[in-house]
C-alpha positions as CSV (number, residue, x, y, z in Angstrom):
1,M,-80.0,19.3,-107.9
2,N,-82.5,19.8,-104.9
3,A,-86.0,18.3,-104.4
4,T,-87.7,21.2,-104.8
5,K,-86.1,21.6,-108.1
6,R,-87.3,18.0,-108.7
7,Q,-90.8,18.2,-107.9
8,Q,-91.1,21.5,-110.4
9,I,-89.2,19.8,-113.2
10,F,-92.2,17.0,-113.1
11,M,-94.8,19.3,-112.2
12,R,-94.2,21.2,-115.4
13,L,-93.7,17.8,-117.6
14,R,-97.0,16.9,-116.4
15,E,-98.5,19.9,-117.5
16,T,-97.3,19.8,-120.9
17,N,-98.5,16.2,-121.0
18,P,-100.6,14.7,-118.4
19,A,-101.0,11.2,-119.8
20,P,-98.1,10.4,-121.2
21,T,-97.6,6.9,-123.1
22,T,-95.6,4.9,-125.4
23,E,-95.1,5.9,-128.9
24,L,-95.1,2.1,-129.6
25,E,-98.6,0.9,-131.1
26,Y,-99.7,-2.1,-129.7
27,Q,-103.2,-3.6,-128.6
28,T,-102.3,-6.3,-126.1
29,H,-99.6,-7.1,-123.7
30,F,-98.1,-9.6,-126.2
31,Q,-97.4,-7.2,-129.1
32,L,-96.5,-4.7,-126.7
33,L,-93.8,-7.1,-126.0
34,V,-92.9,-8.0,-129.5
35,A,-92.4,-3.9,-130.4
36,V,-90.0,-3.6,-127.5
37,I,-87.8,-6.2,-128.4
38,L,-88.4,-4.9,-132.2
39,S,-87.0,-1.3,-130.9
40,A,-83.9,-2.1,-129.4
41,Q,-81.1,0.2,-131.9
42,A,-84.3,1.3,-133.8
43,T,-87.1,4.3,-133.6
44,D,-90.6,3.6,-132.7
45,K,-91.5,4.7,-136.1
46,S,-89.5,2.1,-138.0
47,V,-91.3,-0.3,-135.7
48,N,-94.4,0.8,-135.9
49,L,-94.3,0.4,-139.6
50,A,-93.2,-3.1,-139.4
51,T,-95.7,-4.2,-136.6
52,R,-99.0,-2.8,-138.5
53,K,-98.2,-5.6,-141.4
54,L,-97.2,-7.8,-138.8
55,F,-99.9,-7.9,-136.3
56,A,-102.7,-7.6,-139.2
57,V,-101.6,-11.2,-139.7
58,A,-100.3,-12.8,-136.4
59,D,-100.4,-11.2,-133.2
60,T,-100.1,-14.1,-131.0
61,P,-97.0,-16.1,-130.2
62,E,-98.9,-19.1,-131.9
63,K,-99.7,-17.3,-135.3
64,I,-95.9,-16.2,-135.0
65,L,-94.4,-19.2,-134.4
66,A,-96.6,-20.6,-137.1
67,L,-94.8,-18.0,-139.4
68,G,-91.6,-19.3,-139.2
69,E,-88.0,-17.7,-139.0
70,S,-88.0,-16.7,-142.8
71,A,-91.9,-15.3,-143.1
72,L,-91.4,-13.4,-139.8
73,S,-87.8,-11.7,-141.0
74,K,-89.4,-10.4,-144.1
75,Y,-91.6,-8.2,-142.1
76,I,-89.1,-6.9,-139.7
77,Q,-86.1,-6.6,-142.4
78,R,-85.9,-3.2,-142.7
79,I,-85.5,-2.4,-138.8
80,G,-82.0,-3.3,-137.0
81,L,-80.4,-6.2,-136.1
82,Y,-83.6,-8.3,-137.8
83,R,-81.9,-11.4,-137.7
84,T,-81.0,-11.6,-134.1
85,K,-84.5,-10.2,-133.4
86,T,-86.4,-12.6,-135.6
87,R,-84.7,-15.7,-133.8
88,N,-85.3,-14.3,-130.2
89,I,-89.0,-13.5,-130.6
90,L,-89.7,-16.5,-132.0
91,A,-87.7,-18.2,-129.1
92,T,-89.8,-16.0,-126.4
93,C,-92.4,-17.1,-128.4
94,A,-91.9,-20.8,-127.4
95,L,-91.3,-20.0,-123.8
96,L,-94.3,-18.0,-123.5
97,L,-96.3,-21.3,-125.1
98,E,-94.5,-23.4,-122.5
99,R,-94.3,-21.8,-119.5
100,Y,-96.9,-19.3,-119.5
101,C,-99.7,-20.3,-121.7
102,S,-99.0,-18.1,-124.2
103,E,-99.4,-14.6,-121.5
104,V,-97.0,-12.2,-120.9
105,P,-95.5,-12.9,-117.4
106,R,-95.8,-9.8,-114.7
107,T,-92.2,-10.5,-113.1
108,R,-88.5,-9.1,-113.9
109,E,-86.9,-12.1,-113.1
110,A,-89.6,-14.2,-115.5
111,L,-89.1,-11.5,-118.3
112,E,-85.6,-11.5,-118.4
113,Q,-85.5,-14.9,-119.0
114,L,-86.8,-14.7,-122.2
115,P,-84.6,-14.0,-125.5
116,G,-84.3,-10.9,-126.4
117,V,-85.7,-8.8,-123.4
118,G,-83.2,-7.6,-120.9
119,R,-83.5,-4.6,-118.1
120,K,-84.4,-2.1,-120.1
121,T,-87.5,-4.1,-122.0
122,A,-88.2,-5.5,-118.7
123,N,-89.0,-2.2,-117.2
124,V,-90.8,-1.0,-120.4
125,I,-92.9,-3.8,-119.8
126,L,-93.4,-4.0,-116.4
127,N,-94.0,-0.1,-116.2
128,T,-96.8,0.1,-119.2
129,A,-98.3,-3.1,-119.3
130,F,-98.9,-3.6,-115.8
131,G,-98.5,-0.3,-114.2
132,K,-95.5,-0.8,-112.3
133,P,-93.4,2.4,-111.4
134,T,-90.2,1.3,-112.8
135,I,-87.8,4.0,-115.2
136,A,-86.4,2.5,-118.1
137,V,-83.6,4.1,-119.0
138,D,-82.3,4.3,-122.7
139,T,-80.4,6.8,-124.7
140,H,-83.0,10.0,-124.0
141,I,-83.5,9.5,-120.7
142,F,-79.7,9.0,-119.9
143,R,-78.6,12.1,-121.5
144,V,-81.8,13.9,-119.6
145,A,-80.8,12.7,-116.3
146,N,-77.6,13.7,-116.7
147,R,-77.3,17.0,-119.0
148,T,-80.2,18.4,-116.6
149,G,-78.7,17.4,-113.6
150,L,-82.0,15.7,-112.4
151,A,-80.1,12.2,-111.8
152,P,-76.8,11.8,-113.1
153,G,-75.0,8.8,-113.4
154,K,-71.8,7.1,-115.3
155,S,-73.8,3.6,-116.3
156,V,-77.5,3.1,-117.5
157,L,-78.0,1.4,-114.0
158,A,-77.2,4.2,-112.0
159,V,-79.0,6.6,-113.5
160,E,-82.1,4.1,-113.0
161,Q,-81.2,3.9,-109.4
162,K,-80.9,7.6,-109.0
163,L,-84.1,8.3,-110.5
164,V,-86.4,5.7,-108.3
165,K,-84.6,7.1,-105.4
166,V,-85.1,10.8,-106.3
167,V,-88.1,10.8,-108.4
168,P,-91.1,11.8,-106.2
169,R,-93.7,8.9,-105.9
170,E,-96.2,10.9,-107.1
171,F,-94.7,10.9,-110.7
172,R,-93.2,8.1,-110.7
173,Q,-95.2,5.4,-113.0
174,D,-95.2,8.4,-115.8
175,A,-91.6,9.9,-115.1
176,H,-90.5,7.0,-118.2
177,H,-92.5,8.5,-120.8
178,W,-92.3,12.0,-119.7
179,L,-88.2,11.9,-119.9
180,I,-88.5,9.6,-123.2
181,L,-90.4,12.4,-125.0
182,H,-88.4,15.0,-123.3
183,G,-85.4,13.4,-124.5
184,R,-86.7,12.7,-128.2
185,Y,-88.1,16.1,-128.9
186,I,-86.5,18.7,-126.8
187,C,-83.7,17.6,-125.1
188,K,-82.3,16.5,-128.5
189,A,-78.3,15.0,-128.3
190,R,-76.7,17.1,-130.8
191,K,-78.8,20.5,-130.9
192,P,-81.4,20.7,-127.6
193,A,-84.1,23.0,-127.9
194,C,-84.1,25.0,-125.3
195,S,-85.6,28.1,-126.6
196,I,-89.1,25.7,-126.2
197,C,-88.0,23.9,-123.3
198,P,-90.6,24.2,-120.3
199,I,-88.0,23.1,-117.7
200,V,-85.4,25.5,-119.2
201,D,-85.3,27.3,-116.0
202,L,-84.9,24.9,-113.8
203,C,-82.3,22.8,-116.3
204,E,-78.7,22.7,-114.6
205,F,-77.2,22.4,-117.8
206,K,-74.4,25.1,-118.5
207,Q,-74.3,25.0,-122.4
208,K,-78.1,25.9,-123.2
209,N,-78.8,26.6,-127.0
210,F,-80.6,29.5,-127.8
211,P,-81.2,31.1,-131.2
212,E,-78.6,34.3,-131.6
213,N,-80.0,37.8,-130.5
214,T,-82.3,36.2,-128.2
215,D,-82.9,38.0,-125.0
216,L,-86.2,36.6,-123.5
217,I,-86.2,32.6,-122.3
218,P,-89.7,31.4,-123.9
219,N,-91.7,29.4,-121.5
220,Q,-89.9,30.4,-118.5
221,H,-92.1,29.6,-115.6
222,V,-92.0,32.3,-112.9
């Protein structure tokens, strides 16, 4: 895919959603960190259902530590891998108190030292909380980048590195949110909604999905 086409893709995505953001609900950097840790292998909807109740009673590292493992696990038990996530969140809270005066650190190195925080989570925090032009590649973004031809790669890291290289600088801050939302609602895994896709004519996917007897491609820009 050439640079002109990539530029047009992000211009279109910006037209449809000028101010994209995460669908996770949070008020503070710490709440975002907890929500992102919980979101691994879970939907944002399930995380929001849990954190609404959790943050109403415990929204700081101190308060979550005070809950303890048993009480915390009850708030998040409907989320996948909740036992591991409970332990990771408590350990992270302890480190935030010990090393960072309860503040979320602002560097990748420090973030990745927190239990339950890998590269993807660190990228989300750096981008959404601190305005860094990072791109967190999840399953949606990995699929969109490969399927469209935007930034093909065989691994999550390869796709991230390619996106950081090829996404025009003016779009890099919001690219993560545009691509994840596009993958979540339009370019879905089993049945992409090509008939309502705003970038369908720019996408290089060979097996586009259109309803039968469709003569025209909706949303095609000319």
